[in-house]
Backbone as a printed PyTorch tensor [residue, N CA C, xyz], in Angstrom:
tensor([[[172.9330,   2.2700, 106.8540],
         [172.7120,   0.9050, 107.2620],
         [173.8590,   0.4930, 108.1810]],

        [[173.5610,   0.0210, 109.3410],
         [174.5720,  -0.3660, 110.3080],
         [174.7090,  -1.8770, 110.3240]],

        [[175.8510,  -2.3980, 109.8250],
         [176.0690,  -3.8340, 109.7890],
         [176.6910,  -4.3550, 111.0750]],

        [[177.3660,  -3.4940, 111.8100],
         [178.0520,  -3.9100, 113.0230],
         [177.2210,  -3.5000, 114.2300]],

        [[176.6530,  -4.4890, 114.8920],
         [175.8540,  -4.2190, 116.0820],
         [176.7020,  -4.5530, 117.3110]],

        [[176.9350,  -3.5630, 118.1520],
         [177.7610,  -3.7860, 119.3340],
         [176.9430,  -4.2130, 120.5420]],

        [[175.6410,  -4.0690, 120.4510],
         [174.7900,  -4.5190, 121.5430],
         [173.5630,  -5.1890, 120.9590]],

        [[172.9350,  -6.0200, 121.7280],
         [171.7710,  -6.7600, 121.2580],
         [170.5840,  -5.8240, 121.1010]],

        [[169.9340,  -5.9490, 119.9710],
         [168.7540,  -5.1450, 119.6990],
         [167.6240,  -6.1050, 119.3510]],

        [[166.5570,  -6.0900, 120.1280],
         [165.4730,  -7.0340, 119.8990],
         [164.6260,  -6.6520, 118.6800]],

        [[164.7580,  -5.4160, 118.1980],
         [164.0220,  -4.9830, 117.0170],
         [164.8120,  -5.3800, 115.7640]],

        [[164.1830,  -6.0960, 114.8390],
         [164.9030,  -6.4890, 113.6240],
         [165.1660,  -5.2890, 112.7170]],

        [[166.2740,  -5.3510, 112.0000],
         [166.6300,  -4.3020, 111.0460],
         [166.0510,  -4.6820, 109.6930]],

        [[164.8590,  -4.1840, 109.3840],
         [164.1630,  -4.5570, 108.1630],
         [164.8870,  -4.1040, 106.9000]],

        [[165.6730,  -3.0420, 106.9760],
         [166.3290,  -2.5300, 105.7760],
         [167.3450,  -3.5350, 105.2300]],

        [[168.0620,  -4.2340, 106.1020],
         [169.0220,  -5.2260, 105.6390],
         [168.3030,  -6.3900, 104.9740]],

        [[167.2370,  -6.8740, 105.5960],
         [166.4890,  -7.9810, 105.0180],
         [165.8860,  -7.5920, 103.6620]],

        [[165.3560,  -6.3780, 103.5770],
         [164.7660,  -5.9230, 102.3200],
         [165.8350,  -5.8150, 101.2360]],

        [[166.9820,  -5.2580, 101.5810],
         [168.0690,  -5.1230, 100.6050],
         [168.5370,  -6.4890, 100.1190]],

        [[168.6950,  -7.4170, 101.0420],
         [169.1420,  -8.7610, 100.6600],
         [168.1000,  -9.4600,  99.7910]],

        [[166.8160,  -9.2770, 100.0970],
         [165.7840,  -9.9330,  99.2980],
         [165.7250,  -9.3460,  97.8900]],

        [[165.9820,  -8.0390,  97.7510],
         [166.0080,  -7.4250,  96.4260],
         [167.1650,  -7.9620,  95.5890]],

        [[168.3180,  -8.1170,  96.2060],
         [169.4700,  -8.6670,  95.4910],
         [169.2030, -10.1160,  95.1080]],

        [[168.6590, -10.8920,  96.0390],
         [168.3810, -12.3020,  95.7650],
         [167.3730, -12.4510,  94.6310]],

        [[166.3450, -11.6150,  94.6060],
         [165.3570, -11.7250,  93.5270],
         [165.9520, -11.3090,  92.1870]],

        [[166.8940, -10.3840,  92.2160],
         [167.5260,  -9.9320,  90.9680],
         [168.3850, -11.0170,  90.3370]],

        [[168.9640, -11.8930,  91.1320],
         [169.8490, -12.9240,  90.5870],
         [169.2460, -14.3220,  90.7040]],

        [[167.9330, -14.3970,  90.8410],
         [167.2970, -15.7030,  91.0150],
         [167.1510, -16.4800,  89.7070]],

        [[167.3230, -15.8390,  88.5990],
         [167.1700, -16.4800,  87.2990],
         [168.5430, -16.6040,  86.6340]],

        [[168.8980, -17.7780,  86.0950],
         [170.2180, -17.9470,  85.4700],
         [170.4950, -16.9640,  84.3330]],

        [[169.4780, -16.5950,  83.5660],
         [169.7250, -15.6400,  82.4810],
         [170.0800, -14.2660,  83.0340]],

        [[169.4700, -13.8950,  84.1600],
         [169.8170, -12.6150,  84.7900],
         [171.2520, -12.6400,  85.3040]],

        [[171.6680, -13.7640,  85.8610],
         [173.0420, -13.8880,  86.3500],
         [174.0150, -13.7340,  85.1860]],

        [[173.7040, -14.3540,  84.0540],
         [174.5640, -14.2230,  82.8740],
         [174.6750, -12.7700,  82.4350]],

        [[173.5460, -12.0760,  82.4320],
         [173.5480, -10.6640,  82.0390],
         [174.3490,  -9.8320,  83.0330]],

        [[174.1390, -10.0600,  84.3240],
         [174.8870,  -9.3060,  85.3380],
         [176.3820,  -9.5510,  85.2330]],

        [[176.7790, -10.8020,  85.0030],
         [178.2070, -11.1040,  84.8520],
         [178.7910, -10.4120,  83.6290]],

        [[178.0380, -10.3830,  82.5420],
         [178.5090,  -9.6940,  81.3360],
         [178.6730,  -8.2030,  81.5940]],

        [[177.7450,  -7.6110,  82.3310],
         [177.7970,  -6.1690,  82.5950],
         [178.9410,  -5.7670,  83.5280]],

        [[179.5100,  -6.7310,  84.2320],
         [180.5920,  -6.4000,  85.1660],
         [181.8900,  -6.0290,  84.4660]],

        [[181.9860,  -6.2330,  83.1410],
         [183.2230,  -5.8420,  82.4640],
         [183.3170,  -4.3420,  82.2220]],

        [[182.2190,  -3.6160,  82.5040],
         [182.2630,  -2.1620,  82.4600],
         [181.9340,  -1.5330,  81.1160]],

        [[181.7850,  -2.3300,  80.0840],
         [181.4640,  -1.7290,  78.7860],
         [179.9630,  -1.6930,  78.5630]],

        [[179.5350,  -0.9200,  77.5940],
         [178.1120,  -0.8320,  77.2540],
         [177.7500,  -2.0160,  76.3620]],

        [[176.6700,  -2.6870,  76.6990],
         [176.1770,  -3.8240,  75.9160],
         [174.8340,  -3.4470,  75.3120]],

        [[174.5810,  -3.9130,  74.1030],
         [173.2540,  -3.7410,  73.5220],
         [172.3490,  -4.8570,  74.0410]],

        [[171.0440,  -4.6700,  73.9010],
         [170.0980,  -5.7070,  74.3200],
         [170.3250,  -6.9880,  73.5280]],

        [[170.6830,  -6.8680,  72.2640],
         [170.9400,  -8.0470,  71.4310],
         [172.1490,  -8.8180,  71.9310]],

        [[173.2200,  -8.1000,  72.2850],
         [174.4140,  -8.7590,  72.8150],
         [174.1240,  -9.4570,  74.1370]],

        [[173.3940,  -8.7760,  75.0120],
         [173.0650,  -9.3800,  76.3080],
         [172.1850, -10.6160,  76.1450]],

        [[171.2640, -10.5570,  75.2200],
         [170.4030, -11.7250,  75.0170],
         [171.2040, -12.8970,  74.4680]],

        [[172.1930, -12.6240,  73.6190],
         [173.0440, -13.6930,  73.1010],
         [173.8770, -14.3200,  74.2160]],

        [[174.4220, -13.4840,  75.0960],
         [175.2100, -13.9760,  76.2250],
         [174.3580, -14.8540,  77.1400]],

        [[173.1260, -14.4170,  77.3670],
         [172.2440, -15.1310,  78.2870],
         [171.5020, -16.2840,  77.6230]],

        [[171.5540, -16.3590,  76.2960],
         [170.8590, -17.4190,  75.5860],
         [169.3480, -17.2840,  75.6540]],

        [[168.8590, -16.0570,  75.5280],
         [167.4200, -15.7910,  75.6350],
         [166.9420, -15.0190,  74.4100]],

        [[165.6310, -14.9000,  74.2730],
         [165.0560, -14.1310,  73.1760],
         [165.5380, -12.6830,  73.2400]],

        [[165.7300, -12.0650,  72.0940],
         [166.3530, -10.7330,  72.0440],
         [165.5490,  -9.6510,  72.7450]],

        [[164.2260,  -9.8030,  72.8800],
         [163.4430,  -8.7550,  73.5410],
         [163.4080,  -8.9120,  75.0570]],

        [[163.8720, -10.0330,  75.6000],
         [163.7720, -10.2570,  77.0410],
         [164.5330,  -9.2320,  77.8870]],

        [[165.7460,  -8.7970,  77.5100],
         [166.3880,  -7.7480,  78.3300],
         [165.5570,  -6.4770,  78.4240]],

        [[164.8270,  -6.1330,  77.3730],
         [163.9650,  -4.9550,  77.4210],
         [162.7910,  -5.1840,  78.3670]],

        [[162.2560,  -6.3900,  78.3560],
         [161.1700,  -6.7380,  79.2700],
         [161.6800,  -6.6860,  80.7120]],

        [[162.8720,  -7.2270,  80.9340],
         [163.4590,  -7.2100,  82.2730],
         [163.6970,  -5.7810,  82.7450]],

        [[164.1320,  -4.9080,  81.8380],
         [164.3520,  -3.5080,  82.2070],
         [163.0430,  -2.8480,  82.6160]],

        [[161.9690,  -3.1370,  81.8850],
         [160.6610,  -2.5780,  82.2330],
         [160.1840,  -3.1160,  83.5760]],

        [[160.3810,  -4.4150,  83.7960],
         [159.9380,  -5.0050,  85.0640],
         [160.7480,  -4.4580,  86.2410]],

        [[162.0650,  -4.3280,  86.0630],
         [162.9030,  -3.7920,  87.1400],
         [162.5150,  -2.3570,  87.4720]],

        [[162.2290,  -1.5660,  86.4440],
         [161.8210,  -0.1720,  86.6700],
         [160.4830,  -0.1190,  87.4000]],

        [[159.5520,  -0.9750,  86.9900],
         [158.2450,  -1.0070,  87.6520],
         [158.3810,  -1.4700,  89.1010]],

        [[159.1760,  -2.5200,  89.3220],
         [159.3790,  -3.0290,  90.6830],
         [160.0420,  -1.9930,  91.5760]],

        [[160.9460,  -1.1830,  90.9980],
         [161.6540,  -0.1770,  91.7700],
         [160.9020,   1.1420,  91.8950]],

        [[159.7430,   1.2370,  91.2550],
         [158.9640,   2.4630,  91.3320],
         [159.5410,   3.6090,  90.5130]],

        [[160.3790,   3.2910,  89.5340],
         [161.0110,   4.3150,  88.7000],
         [160.1660,   4.5200,  87.4390]],

        [[159.2000,   5.4250,  87.5160],
         [158.2450,   5.6330,  86.4300],
         [158.9280,   6.0750,  85.1430]],

        [[159.8950,   6.9690,  85.2310],
         [160.5830,   7.4610,  84.0310],
         [161.3190,   6.3310,  83.3170]],

        [[162.0030,   5.4770,  84.0700],
         [162.7090,   4.3450,  83.4650],
         [161.7280,   3.3390,  82.8680]],

        [[160.5780,   3.1610,  83.5250],
         [159.5520,   2.2480,  83.0030],
         [159.0210,   2.7550,  81.6620]],

        [[158.6930,   4.0290,  81.5870],
         [158.1950,   4.6070,  80.3380],
         [159.2550,   4.4750,  79.2430]],

        [[160.5030,   4.7260,  79.5900],
         [161.5900,   4.5900,  78.6270],
         [161.7260,   3.1420,  78.1530]],

        [[161.6520,   2.1800,  79.0670],
         [161.7600,   0.7680,  78.7110],
         [160.5840,   0.3180,  77.8540]],

        [[159.4470,   0.9790,  77.9970],
         [158.2700,   0.6590,  77.1950],
         [158.3610,   1.2660,  75.7950]],

        [[159.3880,   2.0580,  75.5410],
         [159.5830,   2.6490,  74.2230],
         [159.3370,   4.1370,  74.1710]],

        [[158.9180,   4.7150,  75.2910],
         [158.6740,   6.1490,  75.3410],
         [157.2160,   6.4540,  75.6040]],

        [[156.9530,   7.7170,  75.8700],
         [155.6060,   8.1370,  76.2540],
         [154.6160,   8.1090,  75.0930]],

        [[155.0840,   8.2450,  73.8760],
         [154.1730,   8.3450,  72.7350],
         [154.0680,   7.0660,  71.9090]],

        [[154.5570,   5.9640,  72.4360],
         [154.4860,   4.6940,  71.7120],
         [153.0730,   4.1270,  71.8270]],

        [[152.4680,   3.7270,  70.7130],
         [151.1370,   3.1210,  70.7920],
         [151.1490,   1.8680,  71.6730]],

        [[150.0460,   1.6140,  72.3370],
         [149.9590,   0.5090,  73.2860],
         [150.3590,  -0.8300,  72.6510]],

        [[149.9580,  -1.0750,  71.4050],
         [150.2680,  -2.3610,  70.7780],
         [151.7340,  -2.4850,  70.3560]],

        [[152.5190,  -1.4100,  70.4780],
         [153.9460,  -1.4580,  70.1630],
         [154.8280,  -1.3730,  71.4030]],

        [[154.2350,  -1.3240,  72.5910],
         [155.0190,  -1.2610,  73.8240],
         [155.7150,  -2.5930,  74.0770]],

        [[156.8290,  -2.5460,  74.7950],
         [157.6110,  -3.7300,  75.0930],
         [156.8190,  -4.7480,  75.9000]],

        [[156.1030,  -4.2850,  76.9020],
         [155.3400,  -5.1580,  77.7920],
         [153.8740,  -4.8090,  77.6650]],

        [[153.0440,  -5.8310,  77.5630],
         [151.5970,  -5.5970,  77.5430],
         [150.9440,  -6.4740,  78.5940]],

        [[149.7130,  -6.1320,  78.9490],
         [149.0220,  -6.9810,  79.9100],
         [148.4960,  -8.2330,  79.2000]],

        [[148.0180,  -9.1780,  79.9630],
         [147.6560, -10.4750,  79.3980],
         [146.4690, -10.4070,  78.4530]],

        [[145.6980,  -9.3420,  78.4820],
         [144.5650,  -9.2420,  77.5620],
         [145.0040,  -8.8340,  76.1530]],

        [[146.2530,  -8.3890,  76.0190],
         [146.7480,  -7.9560,  74.7060],
         [147.7970,  -8.9060,  74.1500]],

        [[147.8790, -10.1040,  74.6610],
         [148.9020, -11.0560,  74.1870],
         [148.4550, -11.7270,  72.9250]]])
């Protein structure tokens, strides 16, 4: 990614805009900002600890992990966030609206 442009280029650099929009969407929710700030101390946090820091329901960090994996196209991380490949559908972290 080239941030320093020495000459005018009429073609927009879509990669910078896409990267910035991904970062902005990741921190658009105050609970996510709280979680990100907590994670900056470098230690490992449990989902329960992160939910306490963010003041949210204890399962929400797991839901966020599944959503982030799905949004990023990381199938392995999504399956892991859902509880694994062999977890019954009614025990998965995230379900579709017909199973609520």
